[in-house]
N, C-alpha and C positions, 0 to 999 in steps of 0.2 A: 417685396423684391430685394430690399436692402439686406434683410436677414439671410436670404438665399445667397447673395453676393458674399456676405461675410463668412457663410459657412464654407463655400468653395474657395474663397480668396481671403483668408484671414489677415486682418490688419496687424501691423507690428504692435507689440505691447506699448500701452500709453505710459508715459513717465513724465516726471517733472524735471526738465532740464534746467541747467543754469543758464546764464546770459549767453546768447548766441554771439559767436565771434566771426565766423566767416564760413567758407566751404573749401573742400579739398579740390585743387586744380591739377595735381600731378604728384609725381614721386614714385618710390619704390620701397620695399620692405627693408632692403639692405642700407639704402641711403637716406630713408626718411621721406616724409610727405611735405608737399608745398601747400600752404593754405592762404587763400586770398581773403583779406580781412573785409568785413562789411563796411560801408561808409561811415556808420554811426559808431564803430568801434574805435576807440582812441588808442593808437598805437603805443603811446607813451605809458599807458597803464599795463602793458604786458611786459613781463620780465623773463629773462632766461631762467629756466628751472621750474617754471610754473606748470601746473597740470591742466590738461584740456582732455575732453572726452569727445570722440568722434562717433556719431550715430550712423551706423551702416543701414543700407536699404533693407536687409533681412532682419533687423532687430538687434544686431550685434552692436556692443559698445566697446570702442578701442580706447583704452587708457594710454595717453601719450604725454611726452614731456617736451616742452618748448626748449630748443637748443640754439635758435638763431631768430633774430628779428631784423627785417629789411624794409626798405622803401623801393617801390617800383612805379612804373608808368607805362601806359598803353603806347605812348609815342615817344621814342628816344629823343626826339627834338626838344622835348620839354626840359630835358637836362641842359641842353646847350642854349636854349632861349626861353627861360622861365617866364611865365606870364606875370602880369602886374596883378598882384593879389591885395593891393591896397584897398580895393572895394570889397567889403565883406560878402556881397552877393556873388561876385565873380569867384572868390576864394571858395565859397560853399559849393558852387557848381563844379569846380575843377576837382576839389577833394572828393575822393570816392568814385569818380568817373575816369578822368584822365590820369589821375595820380591815386594810388592806394597803398595800404600796408600789406606786408607779407610776413608770415612766420614760417618757420621750418620746425617740424615736430617729428619726434621719434616714437612710433608706436611700441609699447612695451608689453601690454596684456590685453586680452580680449575676454569679454563676458558674453557667452553664448545665450540666446533666448532660453529661458527656463532654468539656467544653471545658477547655482548658489555662490560659486567662487570663480574668479577669473583664471584663465590659463595663458601660457606663453603664446604670443601672436605668431601666426604662421601664414597670415595673408594680409591684405590691405583693403580698406574700404574703397568703393568705386568713386568715379568722378562726381563731384558736387555734393558729396556727403556733407552733412552739416556739423560744424565744430562748435562745441560749447565749453564754457568754464566748467571745471569739475566741481560738483556739489559736495558739501560735507558728508552726505550719505554715501556718495560714491567713494570718497576717500576712506571712509570707515569700512566699506565693503572690500576694498583692496588691502588695506593694512591692518584691519581688526580694531577692536575696541578694548580699552583698558579693563573693562569688566570681565573679559575673557582671561582664564588662568594663564599666567606666564606672559602676559602682554604689559608693556611698560611705555607710557607716553614719553617720547624723547624731545618733542617740539611740535611745530606747526609748519605747514608748507609755506613757501614764500608767497606773499600777498594773499594769504588766507588766514587772517588773524582769528583766533578762537577755534580753529579746526584742528584737533589733535591728530598726530601721526604716531603710531606705536611701533615698537620693536618687539619681535617674538624672542624673548630672552631664552626660552628653552632651546631654540635653534641657535641663538647667539653663542651659547656655551658649548654646543655640540662640537664646534671647531675652534681653532685659535682665531682671534680677532685682533684688529689693530686700530689705534687712534693716532692719526697722523695730522701734521700741520706744522707750519713754521713757528718760531718763538713768538709768543704774544697772541696767538689766535685762540687761547682758551682751552687747550687740550686737557689740562689738569681738571678744570671744572666739568668738562664733558665726560672725562673718565670717572670722576667722582659721581656724576649722575648715573652713569651706567652701573657702577659698583653698587650704588644705593638700590637700584632697581633689582639687581641680582640678589642682594641680601634680602630685600623685602619679599621677593617672589620665591625665595628658597629653592631656586632651580639648581644651585650649586654652592659650594662654600669657597671662599677666596683667601688667598695668601698674597698680601700686598707688600712689595719691597718699596717702602716710602722713602725714596732718596732725599727729598727736601722737606720732609716733615709736614706734608700737606693733606694727608688722607685720614690719619688717626684721630688727632685732636684738632682743635681750632687753629685757623690760619687767617691770613689777610688776602683780600683781593688787590687789584691794582689801585683802587681808590682808598686803600688802607681801611676798608670796612672789614670787620670781623666776620668770618664765615665758620659755620660748624663743620666738624670733622665727622667721620662715620660713627665714631664711638659715641658722640653727642646725639647723633641722630637716632641711633638705636640704643636705648638706655635699658633694655630689658635682657642684656646679656648676649646679644647676637654678635658683638664685636669685641675682640681683646686686642690691646696694644702692648707690644713688647718694644724695648729699645736697646740699641747698642751703646748708648751714651746717656747714663742715668743723670749726669750733671746737666746736660742740655735739656732733658725733659723736665727736671725740676725748675730750671729757670723759665721755661715756657708755660709752666703750670700744667703740663700734660699728665693726665692720670694714666699710668701704666700698670700692667698686670705682671711685670717682671722684666728683668734685664737678661740679655743674651750674652753669654761669654763662651768663647771657643778656645779649646786647649790646643796647644802646639801638636800634641800627640793625636789629635782627632783630624788633622789636616793631611790629606793625601797628595801625592804628585799630581793627580788629575786636577786638583783644586788650584794648584799653582800654574799648571799648564794653560788654564784659561786666561792667565794674565800675561802670557808669553808675548803678545804684541806690545802691551803697555810697559812691560819691564824689559823689553828688547832682548828677550832670551832667544838665543839661536837654537836651531834643531839639535846641535850637539849638546847644549846646555840643558835642554828639555830632556833629552835622552839620559843625561847624567842625573837628573832628579829621580828617575826611576831606579837607577843603579844605587844611588845614595839611600834611597828607601829600603832596598833590599840588604844593603850591607849594615846600615845603622839601626834598622828596626823602626818601631812606632815612634820613637823620640828623635827621628831623623832631623826634623826642622829645628827643634829645640837645641839639639847639639850643634847644628850649623850656625845658629845665632848666638851661641855661647862662645865668646871670644877667648875664654880660658880653656876650652876643651881641645886637647891636642888631636883628637880624631885618630887614634892609633890604629883603628880597624881599616883605615884607608891608606896606611903607609905602604903596604904591599902592593896595593893597586896603583899607587903613584910610582912606585919604583918600576913596576912592570910596563907602565904606560897605559894601563887599562883606563885610568882616569888621569887627565892632564892637570897639573897644578894650576895652570892659568884658568882652566874651566872652573875648578873648585873655588878659586879665589873670586872669579867674576860672579858665580852664583851666590856666594856669601855676601858680597857687596850689594847685589841687586835685591836679595831677600832682606837685607837690613832695614828696608822700608817697613817691614812688619813690626819692628820694635816700636814704632810710633803709633801703632793701633792698640788703644787701651782695651779693647774687647778680646784681644788675644792674650791668653795666659799660659803659664807654663803647664798648669793643671787646673781642671774645673771639677766641681763635685758632681755635675749632672750632665747628661747629654742634651744640649739645647734643641736639637731636631726632634727628639722623643717628646720633649715638652710641648713643642708646637703641634706635633702630630696628635697629641691627646686632645688638644683644643679642636683641631680640624675634624677628627673622628666623632667628636661630640656635636658637630655642626656649628661650631663657633668660628667666625671669620677672624683671621689674624692680620694685623697691620704691624710691620717691623719698621720702627723709626730708626734712622741712621744718625740723628743728631748732627754733631760737627763732621762726622765721617762721611756725610753725604757729599761734601766737597771734594772727596777723594774718590775718583773713579775706580782706583785699584781696590779700595775697600769695599765699594759697592759690588763690583764684579766678583771678588773673592767670596763675599758672604752669600750673595744671591746664588752663585754656582754651588757653594758648599751645601747650603740648605736644600736647594732644588734637586741636586743629584741624589741626595739621600731620601728625600720624599718621593721622588720618582721610583726608586728602588723599592720603598715600602709599598707604593701603589701596585708596582708590578707583582710583588709577592701576594698582595691581597687579591688582586685580580685573578691570578693563577689559582689560588686557594678556592676562589669562588667558582671558578670554571670546573674545579675538581670536586665540588660539593663539600668543601671543608670550611666554608665560611660564607659571609656576606660580602657583596661587592662594596668597595669603598665609595664614599659620597663623591659625586663629580666635583673636581677642584679646578679653579681658575687661578693661574699664578700671574700677577701683574708686575711687569718690569718696565722701567723707564730706561732711556738711552739704549733702546733695543739693538740698534745697529752695532754696538760694541760687543754684544753677545753673539749676534747672528751675521757677522761680517763673513763674506764668502770664503776667506781664508781659514776661518776656524769654526764656521757653523756646522760642519759635518762632524766635528769632534767634540762639540759641547752638548750639554744635556738640553739646552734650550732648542738647538736644532733638531735634536732627536724628538723632543715633545712636539714641535710644530709639524714635523713630517708624519708623526704617528696619528694625526687627527685625534680621535678620542679612544684609541685602542685600550688604554689603561685608565680612562676616566680623568685624565689631566690635559687641560688645554692652557694656552697662553692668552693674556691680554697684553699686547705690547704697545707702548706709547713712545713715539719717536718723531723728531722733526727732520730726519734725514732717511726716508725709506729707500732712497737709491743705495745706501750703504748695507742693506740687508740682502742676504743671499737670494738671488732670483728663485731658487728652488723652494725656499722657505716662503717667500711672498706668494708663490703659487698655491700654497696651502692655507693662506689666510682666508678664513671663510667669510667674515664680515669686515668691511673696511669703512671706517668712519673718518672722513677726511675734511679737515678744515683747509684754509687757504694755503696753497703752495705756489711759490713763484719760480722755483728752480726746475728747468726742463727735465733734468734727469730724475728728480723726485716725482714729478707728475708721470713720467713714463713708468716708473717703478710701481706706483699706486695702481695703475691701469693694466699692469702686466697680467696676462691670462684672463683679462675680462673681455667678453665678446661684445662687439658694438661699442667700444670705448671711445671712438672718435667724437661723436656728438657730446659725450659727457666732459671731454677735455675743455670745451668752450664753457660749459657750466661751471666747472671747477675754477677756471681762470677768473671768474667774475664774482666769486663769493666776497662777502665783506670780511674785514680783517677779524671781527669778533662775532661770536654767537651765530655763526652760520656754518653748516657742514653738509657734505655730500655723503649719503649713506647708501651702500650698495653691498649685495652679497647675500649670504645664507639667511640672515635674520629678517630680511625684508623682500617682499615679492617682486619689487621693481626698484630701481634707483629713485632716491628721493632727496631733494634739497630742503633742508628745514632750518628755520630759525629755532635753535635749541632753547628748551625752557630754561628759566632762570633758576639759579641755585640760591634761593632766597627764603624768606619767612614762609611764603605760600608753599614752597616745596617742603620745607621742614614739616609743616602741618599736614601736608598730604601723605608724607611718609609715616608720620606719627599715627595718623588715623588707620593705616593699613598694615603697620609693621608687624603687630602680634596679634593673631586672632584671639577673641575673649576666651575660648575654651583652652587655648594654650597657655594664656596668662594664669588661668585658674589652676591648670595642672602644675605649672611651675610653683605657684603659691602653696599648693598642697604638699608638694615635694619638699619645699623649704620648712614648712611647719611640721612635716612628719605625720601628716593626718592621712587617714584612710580614705579610699574612694567614696564619695557620697557625703562625707562630713563637711560641715561649714565651720 
C-alpha cells in the first residue's frame, strides 16, 4: 500500500538540512518574509547578512538573506508589565511561548526540484514552511566551487567559518567593477585579493595605476607588518612593475622593469583637459588649449613652459583678439605645475605607452608605481588619463581589425584606478576616457576596476554600468544611496551594509555573484601566498617557458 501511495503521491526529495530555525508566518515577495523562531533557537546567534534556506512544500528551496532581527510577543501587555523571570522555570515557560524571536528574510534564489542550479525567485513559500540554516553544500551550489575554472574564493559568509564563497572572475571582468568603502576599511587589501585572483585565473590582463605604491612591490599593513605585492606573489613573469619615480623605487627596494617618462610633445590638449577642475581652468581657457595646439604644433606645451620663448606665432592672434593676453598668461601660470613633475621631459627616446602595450599584449600584467608623485592628484590624473586614452585607442583598432578578419582580438584588459570619483565626476565623466570605457561595457575588451571611498561623487550614469560592486562599510547616506543606485530590491540590503564591521567585511552584489552576499574576506597572509603559488602557473606552462628560455626544441629535456 505504501508503495502505491508513493507512486501516485511522490514525496519531496530527502535532504540533509542544517539546523532548523523556525517557520514562515507571513510576508511577500517584494517586502520579504517574516519568520517566527523556534523556542530553542537563540536569537543572539543570528546576524544580519546570514544565509537561510526555506524548504517549500513542493520540494523547492528558497535561498534567503536575513536583513532584520526582532523581538515579539503574543500579548502586547507583556511589554508594559513584564513578568518576573528571576525564577528560571518561569523564564523557560515564557520564552518561546508568550515571547519569541522573529527574523525578516529576503528570498533571492530558488532551486526547483531536480534542477542543477538556482534561478531568480518569482514566488514565495507557503505559510509554516520550515526555515533552516544554509549548509556548506547549499552555499557551494549557489556560488560555485574554487575547483571550477574562473572561480576564486573571496571569503566566507558571516557566522559560517570555513565555508568558502567564490566570485566568478570571468563574469567579474565582463563589465566594469567597483570596490567601495570609507577610509580604513581595507579597500586596498580587498582590491589586491581580486587582482591576484584575476592574474592567477588568467581571465584578463591588468593595468594598475598604483597611486600609493601598494600593489606592485611589498608594502605594510596598519600593524606595520610587511605584505607582499603582486610582483612577489607571481615570480614567474606574470607581473611587471614600472615606475614614474626611480629614486623612490630604489629607496623602497622595489624591483622595477623600467621607468616611464613622458615627453612634452606627447601630451595633447585632451590630457590637460582632464585636469581642468583641479587646475581651475575655465571653459575659455580649455578652448584656448586646442587653439594653442593648432598654432604651435606638437611642441605647444614645451613652448608654453619655456619662459624665454617669445611665442611669435601668437602675436597676430593677440593683436586681433582671437586669443586674449590674460587667458594666455593664466594658462602658462597654471601649467607651470608640470615643471615639478620629473617624469615629464622635453623629449624622450621611446613611447612609454607602446612599451606598456607590448607587455599587455604578451599577457603580462603591469603595475605603474607613482612614487612621490602619488601625493599629487594632478600627476595621477594626468598620467592615468594619458596612458589609458592611448591604450583604449589601440584596443579599438585591434578590435575593429579582428571584426574585419585582419587580426586577433586583444586580450581582455582591466584597468585599475584609485580616487575614481576624480575621473568620473558628473561634470567631466562624459568627456573623459574613463567615462567612455565604463559606458561601453566590454565592447572593446576593456573594463575598469575603480577603487573609491566616495561613490556619491561618481556620475550616476557610470555607476549604473558598474557590473559588480564590492562594498565595505560606508556611513555617509549619499554614498550608500550611490552604491545601491540601479539595484533592484536594495532596501533590505541597506540595513545589511550599515552593520558591517570596519575591517575585513564586505557586501558583494552584481554580475559576478548569483545573489548578494556578505562575506568576511579572506586574509592576505602567508596562507594566501601559498595558495596563489600552488595555482599560479600550471606545470606544463612552466615547462614551456623553460624550454623557450633554454632554446630547446619541443620534447627535449
